[in-house]
Backbone bond lengths (Angstrom), bond angles and torsions (degrees), N, CA, C in turn:
res aa  C-N    CA-C-N  psi(-1)  N-CA   C-N-CA  omega(-1)  CA-C   N-CA-C  phi
1 M - - - 1.465 - - 1.530 109.08 -
2 A 1.333 114.15 128.39 1.459 118.05 -177.31 1.520 110.81 -68.85
3 A 1.321 114.90 142.75 1.464 119.96 179.64 1.536 109.92 -70.20
4 V 1.314 115.97 139.87 1.467 121.25 178.43 1.522 108.99 -83.35
5 K 1.347 114.66 122.70 1.453 117.89 179.69 1.521 110.70 -75.84
6 K 1.282 114.62 136.15 1.460 120.49 179.33 1.528 110.00 -78.90
7 T 1.308 116.50 125.55 1.467 119.80 179.49 1.527 110.52 -82.17
8 E 1.304 114.11 144.64 1.460 119.97 179.00 1.527 109.93 -102.68
9 E 1.303 115.31 139.63 1.460 119.58 176.48 1.526 109.58 -72.94
10 I 1.327 114.53 137.95 1.461 119.75 178.34 1.518 108.82 -98.60
11 S 1.302 115.42 122.83 1.465 120.74 179.02 1.520 109.26 -94.50
12 I 1.324 115.93 117.14 1.464 120.86 -179.06 1.533 108.72 -110.07
13 P 1.321 116.99 112.07 1.472 119.09 -178.98 1.520 111.38 -71.03
14 E 1.312 115.73 148.05 1.458 121.22 176.24 1.527 109.82 -75.72
15 H 1.341 115.40 144.60 1.457 118.32 173.76 1.529 108.85 -68.12
16 N 1.306 115.63 136.41 1.466 120.11 179.90 1.529 108.57 -85.85
17 K 1.339 115.22 76.32 1.458 120.32 -177.15 1.525 111.15 -93.50
18 K 1.322 115.09 138.55 1.461 121.15 175.90 1.525 108.89 -136.33
19 R 1.332 115.53 170.15 1.466 120.40 -178.26 1.521 109.53 -132.33
20 L 1.320 114.36 145.86 1.463 121.34 -179.00 1.522 108.01 -132.99
21 R 1.330 116.04 127.40 1.462 120.86 -179.29 1.523 109.10 -112.22
22 M 1.345 115.56 143.37 1.468 119.77 -179.65 1.518 109.66 -159.29
23 T 1.319 115.41 161.13 1.467 121.69 175.00 1.521 108.48 -106.23
24 L 1.332 115.21 131.36 1.453 121.26 175.83 1.527 108.45 -102.60
25 V 1.316 116.44 133.18 1.461 122.11 -177.11 1.525 108.88 -115.68
26 G 1.324 116.75 124.17 1.453 120.67 -179.28 1.518 111.98 -64.80
27 T 1.332 116.02 135.27 1.464 120.96 176.33 1.529 111.26 -104.84
28 T 1.334 116.79 -13.79 1.462 122.63 171.44 1.527 107.50 -137.20
29 P 1.328 118.83 158.14 1.465 120.32 -179.98 1.534 112.16 -57.46
30 L 1.315 114.96 155.44 1.458 122.63 -177.95 1.523 109.67 -111.74
31 I 1.335 116.38 122.09 1.468 121.68 177.24 1.523 108.24 -108.24
32 V 1.330 117.47 125.67 1.466 120.57 -179.71 1.524 109.90 -117.62
33 H 1.325 115.08 157.23 1.461 120.16 178.56 1.525 108.87 -152.43
34 A 1.324 115.69 82.08 1.460 120.88 176.85 1.518 109.64 -74.79
35 W 1.323 116.70 154.91 1.457 121.13 174.04 1.519 108.45 -72.90
36 S 1.322 117.85 117.22 1.463 121.52 178.58 1.522 110.10 -74.18
37 E 1.325 116.59 162.06 1.464 120.51 177.06 1.525 110.74 -61.45
38 K 1.328 116.38 -34.45 1.460 120.52 178.61 1.527 110.51 -63.76
39 A 1.335 116.61 -46.14 1.463 120.88 -179.41 1.523 110.92 -64.54
40 K 1.341 116.76 -41.41 1.466 119.62 178.80 1.518 111.03 -65.77
41 G 1.340 116.30 -36.00 1.461 120.27 177.68 1.516 111.71 -64.66
42 Q 1.324 117.02 -41.49 1.464 121.31 178.38 1.525 111.30 -64.45
43 M 1.337 116.13 -39.92 1.452 120.36 178.57 1.533 110.51 -66.63
44 R 1.331 116.26 -40.46 1.460 121.57 178.92 1.530 110.84 -63.16
45 D 1.321 116.30 -42.98 1.468 120.50 179.46 1.533 110.97 -64.08
46 K 1.342 116.11 -38.80 1.457 120.10 -179.67 1.519 110.89 -65.84
47 Q 1.341 117.08 -42.18 1.462 120.79 -179.86 1.529 111.41 -67.05
48 Q 1.326 116.32 -31.49 1.462 120.65 179.64 1.526 112.26 -89.77
49 K 1.354 114.26 6.03 1.471 122.11 177.19 1.537 112.44 54.67
50 K 1.318 114.43 42.76 1.462 119.23 176.09 1.526 109.90 -81.70
51 A 1.315 116.66 152.93 1.461 121.07 -179.97 1.524 109.65 -62.89
52 K 1.318 115.70 139.58 1.456 120.84 179.73 1.517 110.31 -78.82
53 S 1.323 115.34 137.27 1.457 119.78 174.02 1.521 108.44 -92.19
54 A 1.317 116.43 169.44 1.465 120.17 179.12 1.522 109.81 -60.50
55 K 1.319 116.16 141.26 1.460 120.68 -178.57 1.523 110.99 -67.07
56 E 1.340 115.15 127.70 1.459 119.43 -178.56 1.526 110.50 -75.08
57 A 1.330 114.92 154.39 1.465 120.01 174.29 1.523 109.12 -64.65
58 K 1.316 116.70 141.04 1.458 120.60 -178.85 1.519 110.41 -66.90
59 N 1.328 115.23 135.54 1.457 122.51 178.98 1.532 107.86 -117.17
60 P 1.339 118.06 93.19 1.466 120.87 -174.95 1.534 113.89 -53.67
61 Q 1.332 117.52 -43.66 1.454 120.13 -177.68 1.529 110.96 -64.73
62 A 1.331 116.71 -42.42 1.468 120.35 179.13 1.525 110.60 -65.94
63 D 1.336 117.03 -40.16 1.464 120.57 178.43 1.531 110.41 -64.12
64 F 1.319 116.11 -42.21 1.469 122.02 178.88 1.529 111.07 -60.12
65 L 1.313 117.21 -48.78 1.464 120.95 -179.39 1.521 111.10 -68.51
66 G 1.341 116.71 -37.34 1.455 120.24 179.96 1.510 113.72 -68.87
67 A 1.325 117.88 -19.93 1.466 122.34 -179.42 1.522 112.60 -85.26
68 K 1.330 117.67 -3.66 1.462 120.93 178.98 1.526 111.12 -80.02
69 Y 1.333 115.29 151.53 1.463 121.29 168.04 1.530 106.38 -96.65
70 T 1.322 117.02 120.29 1.459 120.65 -179.77 1.529 109.23 -132.20
71 N 1.334 115.23 154.46 1.466 119.18 176.45 1.524 109.76 -92.86
72 A 1.331 116.37 -172.34 1.465 121.34 -176.16 1.524 112.53 -62.37
73 K 1.345 116.82 -22.07 1.463 120.85 179.88 1.528 112.00 -92.91
74 G 1.342 116.95 2.43 1.457 120.56 179.68 1.515 114.37 80.49
75 I 1.343 116.97 13.07 1.468 121.11 -179.88 1.528 109.88 -81.76
76 D 1.330 116.59 136.48 1.462 121.13 177.75 1.530 109.95 -61.92
77 C 1.325 115.95 129.85 1.461 121.37 -175.39 1.521 111.18 -136.62
78 I 1.323 114.45 178.21 1.453 122.44 171.63 1.524 106.99 -139.39
79 R 1.317 117.77 147.98 1.460 120.75 -176.76 1.529 111.67 -76.64
80 A 1.333 115.36 134.59 1.463 121.00 177.71 1.521 111.16 -60.98
81 A 1.336 116.37 -33.77 1.472 120.13 -177.95 1.520 112.80 -60.29
82 F 1.342 117.76 -27.64 1.464 119.94 179.26 1.530 111.26 -62.89
83 F 1.330 115.90 -37.25 1.463 119.65 -179.63 1.527 110.67 -73.86
84 K 1.330 116.93 -38.51 1.480 119.29 175.78 1.527 109.66 -59.59
85 N 1.327 117.41 -46.33 1.461 120.51 -179.78 1.525 111.92 -61.77
86 A 1.334 116.15 -40.36 1.469 120.14 179.96 1.526 110.82 -66.37
87 I 1.336 117.01 -39.81 1.468 121.06 179.75 1.523 110.20 -64.59
88 V 1.325 116.86 -44.10 1.470 120.29 178.76 1.528 110.42 -62.26
89 S 1.327 117.04 -44.08 1.465 120.77 179.69 1.519 111.94 -63.28
90 A 1.340 116.72 -30.06 1.464 120.87 -177.96 1.526 112.45 -69.50
91 C 1.322 117.77 -13.25 1.474 120.62 179.94 1.524 111.95 -60.20
92 R 1.338 117.33 -25.03 1.463 119.65 -179.98 1.528 111.11 -65.50
93 F 1.341 117.59 -16.84 1.461 121.45 178.56 1.535 112.32 -100.79
94 A 1.348 116.60 1.45 1.463 121.33 178.44 1.521 108.55 -114.28
95 D 1.313 117.49 119.27 1.464 121.70 -172.80 1.527 113.50 -64.68
96 D 1.337 117.85 -31.36 1.461 120.20 -170.62 1.528 114.26 -101.67
97 L 1.326 117.85 8.39 1.459 120.06 -176.58 1.520 111.13 -127.35
98 K 1.340 115.82 136.89 1.459 121.50 -179.23 1.525 110.57 -106.14
99 M 1.316 115.93 140.36 1.451 121.43 -179.03 1.522 111.68 -58.85
100 T 1.328 117.48 -39.99 1.458 120.84 -177.97 1.523 111.54 -64.32
101 V 1.318 116.91 -33.41 1.465 121.03 178.96 1.527 110.67 -75.57
102 I 1.316 116.62 -47.93 1.462 121.13 -176.97 1.520 111.39 -63.47
103 R 1.332 116.91 -33.00 1.470 120.36 -179.74 1.534 111.24 -57.09
104 G 1.326 117.39 -32.98 1.460 120.32 -179.70 1.516 114.48 -105.31
105 A 1.348 117.19 -2.65 1.462 120.24 -175.09 1.523 113.54 -100.00
106 L 1.334 117.58 -12.31 1.462 119.16 177.10 1.525 110.88 -147.91
107 F 1.318 114.60 153.22 1.465 121.34 179.53 1.518 108.98 -142.40
108 V 1.323 116.17 140.95 1.459 121.01 174.86 1.527 106.73 -91.55
109 E 1.312 116.69 120.83 1.457 121.94 -173.41 1.531 112.19 -70.84
110 G 1.333 114.78 149.34 1.454 120.64 174.69 1.512 112.78 92.88
111 D 1.324 114.79 -177.24 1.462 122.06 178.37 1.523 108.75 -123.65
112 M 1.330 117.00 -74.69 1.461 121.84 177.41 1.526 109.36 -94.93
113 L 1.326 117.12 114.75 1.460 122.18 -179.44 1.526 109.11 -99.92
114 P 1.338 117.98 123.97 1.470 120.37 -178.62 1.532 112.39 -59.69
115 L 1.321 114.78 136.00 1.462 121.83 178.36 1.523 110.49 -95.19
116 K 1.328 115.37 141.19 1.462 120.66 167.45 1.526 105.81 -107.92
117 F 1.320 117.59 138.14 1.458 119.83 -176.73 1.526 109.91 -159.79
118 K 1.328 115.41 161.81 1.459 120.37 178.24 1.516 110.69 -87.27
119 N 1.347 116.79 -49.27 1.466 121.50 -179.16 1.516 110.35 -137.16
120 C 1.341 114.90 152.10 1.458 121.57 171.46 1.524 106.41 -127.18
121 N 1.330 116.28 109.02 1.456 121.60 -175.69 1.527 111.17 -105.88
122 M 1.319 116.65 152.15 1.453 121.10 175.97 1.522 109.38 -89.95
123 R 1.330 116.31 119.71 1.460 122.27 176.84 1.525 110.08 -91.94
124 E 1.310 115.74 146.93 1.461 121.78 169.74 1.519 106.78 -119.50
125 D 1.337 116.86 110.12 1.456 121.76 -176.81 1.514 110.65 -122.95
126 M 1.335 115.72 142.36 1.462 120.62 172.98 1.517 108.08 -89.10
127 V 1.325 117.06 127.84 1.458 121.76 -178.44 1.527 110.04 -127.60
128 R 1.326 116.35 154.84 1.459 122.60 175.92 1.520 108.38 -89.31
129 V 1.315 117.47 129.21 1.467 121.40 -178.01 1.526 111.75 -119.76
130 G 1.294 118.09 5.46 1.457 121.07 179.42 1.513 110.25 175.48
131 M 1.301 116.26 -169.91 1.465 121.07 -179.29 1.527 110.28 -66.76
132 G 1.333 115.56 102.15 1.455 120.52 177.25 1.516 114.70 73.56
133 T 1.338 117.61 10.81 1.461 120.95 -178.80 1.527 110.13 -107.31
134 A 1.315 116.46 135.23 1.461 121.85 178.80 1.523 109.62 -122.67
135 D 1.319 115.15 156.42 1.460 120.38 179.31 1.520 107.99 -149.52
136 L 1.325 115.91 162.97 1.459 121.36 176.11 1.521 109.36 -98.03
137 R 1.333 116.18 137.62 1.460 122.22 177.23 1.521 109.03 -121.13
138 Y 1.314 115.57 139.07 1.468 121.87 178.54 1.518 108.08 -116.23
139 R 1.340 114.92 112.77 1.460 120.14 -171.85 1.523 111.57 -134.30
140 P 1.335 117.20 154.04 1.463 120.68 176.99 1.528 111.39 -75.01
141 E 1.316 115.26 140.64 1.461 121.73 172.55 1.523 107.63 -126.03
142 Y 1.347 116.13 119.59 1.466 121.74 -178.68 1.527 109.26 -98.91
143 T 1.320 115.76 135.42 1.466 120.89 176.72 1.521 109.26 -114.65
144 E 1.350 114.28 150.90 1.470 122.02 -179.60 1.526 110.31 48.21
145 W 1.324 115.31 55.55 1.455 121.78 -175.69 1.523 111.65 -99.36
146 S 1.321 114.27 158.57 1.465 120.77 175.19 1.519 108.72 -154.45
147 V 1.321 116.01 162.19 1.467 121.23 -179.53 1.526 108.82 -153.74
148 D 1.319 116.32 144.12 1.467 121.87 175.92 1.521 108.85 -94.75
149 I 1.324 116.89 131.80 1.460 119.88 177.00 1.526 110.14 -127.34
150 T 1.323 115.86 151.54 1.464 122.64 174.27 1.519 107.86 -123.01
151 I 1.332 115.92 127.25 1.465 122.04 -177.69 1.524 109.25 -110.81
152 E 1.321 116.20 124.63 1.465 121.96 172.24 1.526 107.23 -95.66
153 Y 1.340 117.23 133.14 1.458 119.20 -174.56 1.527 111.46 -147.38
154 L 1.323 115.51 163.14 1.462 122.37 175.98 1.520 108.60 -89.61
155 A 1.333 115.02 114.43 1.462 119.85 -173.95 1.524 112.72 -71.47
156 N 1.329 117.77 -17.25 1.470 119.15 176.66 1.524 111.71 -82.28
157 V 1.338 116.88 -7.56 1.459 121.76 178.71 1.530 111.46 -107.81
158 L 1.336 116.70 -39.41 1.455 121.78 -174.30 1.520 111.44 -129.10
159 T 1.320 115.49 150.13 1.462 121.61 172.43 1.523 108.32 -105.07
160 P 1.341 117.85 158.62 1.472 119.65 176.00 1.523 112.80 -54.81
161 A 1.320 117.16 -38.62 1.469 120.19 -179.76 1.527 111.22 -63.75
162 Q 1.340 117.09 -40.43 1.464 120.12 177.82 1.528 111.31 -64.12
163 I 1.340 115.87 -40.20 1.460 119.99 -179.71 1.516 111.10 -64.72
164 V 1.320 116.95 -48.10 1.465 120.44 179.88 1.522 110.21 -60.37
165 N 1.328 116.75 -40.58 1.465 120.09 178.53 1.527 110.52 -62.88
166 L 1.339 117.40 -42.06 1.458 121.06 178.80 1.524 111.69 -63.47
167 V 1.330 115.95 -42.55 1.464 119.96 179.75 1.522 110.46 -64.18
168 R 1.313 116.99 -39.26 1.461 120.41 178.64 1.532 111.00 -66.55
169 L 1.328 116.69 -40.07 1.466 120.12 175.58 1.529 110.58 -63.05
170 A 1.335 115.51 -40.66 1.467 120.01 178.73 1.519 110.77 -61.22
171 G 1.325 116.54 -41.75 1.459 120.55 -179.32 1.515 113.05 -69.94
172 F 1.321 116.86 -33.15 1.464 120.75 -177.97 1.527 112.60 -81.88
173 S 1.331 117.20 -44.28 1.463 121.10 -169.27 1.522 115.56 -106.00
174 I 1.341 118.44 -20.81 1.462 121.66 -174.19 1.529 111.32 -110.25
175 G 1.338 117.04 -57.83 1.457 121.56 -178.47 1.523 112.15 74.48
176 I 1.339 115.97 -179.02 1.462 121.25 179.33 1.531 110.30 -133.73
177 C 1.307 114.92 155.13 1.465 124.61 173.07 1.540 113.25 69.16
178 E 1.341 115.94 -152.51 1.463 121.08 -169.26 1.538 112.33 -72.27
179 W 1.318 114.46 142.58 1.466 123.20 175.56 1.532 112.21 53.66
180 R 1.306 115.61 38.42 1.465 120.78 177.11 1.534 109.70 -79.04
181 P 1.352 118.87 165.79 1.458 121.55 -179.11 1.531 113.40 -55.03
182 E 1.327 117.19 -36.79 1.463 120.78 179.90 1.527 111.61 -62.04
183 K 1.348 116.35 -23.44 1.463 121.93 179.46 1.535 111.06 -114.00
184 N 1.341 115.37 36.43 1.474 122.05 174.94 1.525 114.40 66.81
185 G 1.319 117.69 25.61 1.454 121.07 177.22 1.515 111.37 -117.93
186 D 1.327 115.59 -166.50 1.464 120.62 -179.67 1.523 111.20 -136.39
187 F 1.328 116.55 11.63 1.465 120.56 -178.09 1.537 110.40 -95.46
188 G 1.331 114.98 165.32 1.458 120.10 175.13 1.514 115.52 70.32
189 R 1.337 117.32 22.35 1.467 120.07 176.83 1.530 109.79 -87.43
190 F 1.335 115.73 155.02 1.467 119.43 -176.48 1.525 110.53 -153.38
191 E 1.329 114.31 165.81 1.465 123.00 178.26 1.523 108.45 -131.76
192 V 1.311 116.05 156.21 1.471 121.45 176.34 1.522 109.04 -87.03
193 D 1.330 116.10 128.36 1.469 120.08 171.44 1.525 106.24 -78.77
194 L 1.325 116.33 99.23 1.463 121.07 -172.54 1.523 113.27 -60.60
195 K 1.326 117.48 -24.98 1.472 120.92 179.50 1.524 111.56 -67.84
196 T 1.321 117.07 -19.09 1.470 120.84 -174.57 1.531 112.92 -97.19
197 V 1.350 117.61 -7.01 1.473 120.30 -175.73 1.527 108.60 -67.45
198 K 1.331 115.61 125.87 1.463 119.92 -175.62 1.523 109.90 -146.05
199 E 1.341 115.36 130.59 1.456 120.16 174.41 1.525 108.97 -79.81
200 M 1.344 115.43 139.46 1.459 120.80 -176.85 1.523 109.69 -127.20
201 A 1.325 115.18 164.61 1.461 119.52 178.34 1.515 109.74 -67.96
202 A 1.332 116.74 145.33 1.472 121.19 -179.54 1.516 110.28 -71.10
């Protein structure tokens, strides 16, 4: 009779996850440009090789509204992923942190984060869309804006102080959305309101 092998219990440690909440305050205006349903429809038709219809007259107001990020209730928002991307990019300015590690060590919770702002103005900007071709773009510009974010992170990899420092670097050197510092602009910069930083239960 074959001997019965004794099974060993496998001990699986819990991830040491924590959460940090803070308010980010814009230090320069924020320009956004979401893909409108019209633009996505045109791209879809092109990929499916559908016949092109006559080009419609430009509707600045419709383009302006279509470029906003809004949630199901129609509230002006910004994507949480933009802040995660900015934080990861900011690692190049932090000597002790690697982008590959931070990409998996923290996450900004949610999808569409409600924006607080004083004004939302319609910009008219000339942009290059090809070799020697220019076009007009109508986009929202938010002034005196702020947003609340919650970051989930691995406490065995990062400390709250490191996270706040990374977020501040992201706001100063990277920014979010159109014409941000990372793309040779000065828009979409932000600072952490240190009075609002709060550790929360995981």
